[in-house]
N, C-alpha and C positions, 0 to 999 in steps of 0.2 A: 438660334438667334433670331430667326424670323418670328418664332412664337413669342420670345421675350420682347421683341419690338412691338408686337400687337398688344401684349400685356401691358407694357410700359405706357404706350399711348392710351390704352383703356383707362389706366389708373389716373392719368393726368386729365383725361376727358371727364371721368367721374367727378374729380375735384372741381374742374371748371363748370360742369353742368350745375352743380349746387350753387355756384356764384352768379349764374346767369338765368335762373328761372327755369331750367330744364330739369325734368326728373332725373336724379342721378342714376336710377336703375335702368333708364332708357339706354344706357351704354352697353348693357348686356346683349340685346338684340342688334344694336348698331355695330358692335364689335364683330359679331358673326357675319353681318353684311360686309363689313370692311375687309374681313379675312377672305371671304368668297370673291369679292370684286377685286381685291388687291392681288391675290395670287393668280386669278384668271387673267387680269390685265397684264401683270408682269410676264406671264408665260406667253401671251398672245404677242406682246411687243418683242420678246426675245425671238420668237419664231418668224416674226416679220423681218427682223435683222438677220436671221440665220435660217433661211428657207430650206437649206439643204438638210437641216436636222429634223424636218417634219417627215414622218409622224413619230420618229423614234424617241425624240426628246419630250413628246407631249406630256407624259405622265411621270417624268423623272423629277427628282428634287432639285436638280441643278437647272440653270438657264432661266434666270428671273431678272427682269430689267426694272429699275426703280421707277422711272417715269410711267411706264405701262401700268405698274402696280398702283401708283398714285392716282392716275386718271381712272382706272378700273374701280378702285375704292370710292372715289368721289362719286361716280355715277350711281353705284349701288346704295351708298349712304344717302345720296340725295333722294333716290326713289323711296327708300324706307322712311326718311324723315318727312317727306311730303305726304306719305300715307298715314303718318301719325298726326297728333295734334300739337306737336312740339314746334317751337320757333326754329325755322331753318337757318335764319340769320344768326341766332344765338348758338346753334349747333356749329355753324361755321366758325364763329369766334372761338369757341372751345377747341375746335379741330385744329386751329392754328398752332396752339400750344402743344396739343397731343402729337400731331404729326412731326413736330420738331424733335420731340423725345424719341419717337418711333424710328425716325431717320437716323438719329445719332446711335441708337442701339443696333440697328440693322447694318450700318457701316462697320461697326466693330465685328460683326459676323463676316463681313467681307475681308477685313484685316486678318482675322484668324484663319480664313480660307486661303488668303494670299491672292485674292482676285481684285481687279479694279485698282491696281497700284499705278504709280506714275512712271515718269521717264527717269533715266539715270541722273544721279546727282552726286556731287562731291561733299554735300553738306554732312556734318557729323551725325545727324540723325537718320541718314539714309539707311535703308534696310535691304536685305536680300530675301527672296521668296523662292527657294529652290524647289519647293513643291507647289508653287502657286499656279494661277491661271492668268496669263502664261507664266511658266516658271522662269526665274532669273537669278543668277548668281552675281550679278552686277548690282551695286547699291542703287536703289531707286527711291523716289519720293513716296512715303507711306500716306498717300492721298486719302486713304480711308480714314486715317486718324485726323487728318486736317478737316475732313468733312464732318466727322463726329463733333470735333471741338467747335467748328463753325455753327453747327445746328444747336449746340447747347448755348452758345452766345445768342443766337436768334431766339431761342426759347426765353431767355432772360429778358431780351428786349421786348418780345411780344407781351409777356405777362406783366412786367413791371415798368416798362417805359411807355409802349404804344397803347396798351389797353386804357390806362387812366386818361389818355389824351382825347379819346373819342367818346362822344355823347350818344352815339347811335349804334344800333346793332349791325353787325355784318362785315365791317371793313378789315378785321384782323386777319382773316384768311387771305385777303388779297395783299395785305402788307407782307404776310409770310411769303406769298408767291413772288413778290418783288425781291425780298431778301434772299430767298432760296434760289431764285433765278440768277441774281448776281453772283451768289456763291458758286453755282454750277458753271456759269459762264467763265468765271476766272479759273476754277480748278481744272477745267478741261485743257487749259493751255499747258499743263504739266502732266496730263494723263496720255495714255497711249492710243486713244480712239482715233480712227482715221478721219482726216479732214475732208470736207466736201466743198459745197458752194461757198465762194468767197474766202476759203481757207478756214471755215468754221466747221466743227463736227455737227452731226445730227443733234446731239444733246445740247449744243450751244444754241442752235436755232430754236429748239424747244424752250431753252432758258430765256432767249430773247422774247418769245411769245409770252411766257409766264410774266416777264417784267412788264410788258405792255399791257396785258390783260390785268395784271395786278394793280398797276397805276390807275387804269380806268375804273376797276372795281372799288378800289379804295376811295377814289373821289366820289363815285356814285353812292355808295353806302354811307360814307361820312356826311353826305349832304342830303340824301334822299331816304336813308334807312329809317326804320322805326326807332324812336327814342328808347334808350335803355330804361327798364322798369326799376321799381324800388327794390327788387330782389337782388340786383347786382350790388355787390359790396365794393367799397373802395379798394383799389389795387387789384381787382380781379383781372 
């Protein structure tokens, strides 16, 4: 599912690159960079959260944290893009749609594995995960499916609602950060992660930072970014 997530994101980015004046075949090298940075970042974040699993978990296929993967991929993708002659702002805009689809597919993998589920619920769609991480025979919120559905909605909003609104390059990834931050902030209230400062989980504090940075970045690029060129098609 991790591989499918990267492939799905790559296809969306390829489509969006063509609409934004970026060479579509640039996605092949960029996708390799995203895989390397994403998996490395996800593993590093997991080991920070679970230091007792070092170094045994270092090379295992389990133990990957989404936020770490996202930040790791962003860093490596930014480096590769800066070394190329492509527009970093245009790549960011395309990345907003791509990462939404990648996240949605990745959370389906979490659902199939039975990890990252929510707290107990009496709702009719509550599910049990007897082989999950952690296992549960009590009905819980299938928060993985909630997040997948939310990301698909964000994908639609990014591509067909927000994109036509902006006349400059660069703000869409920050719009995504705001929407994704709100989604994660809310979903954490029905997940099983341990609360910390002010009753919020670490993931919620990261989500708050995403929202703030996203709002600032959206404003900056919407007012100071380079104008979209003629290669951008309506509705991109």
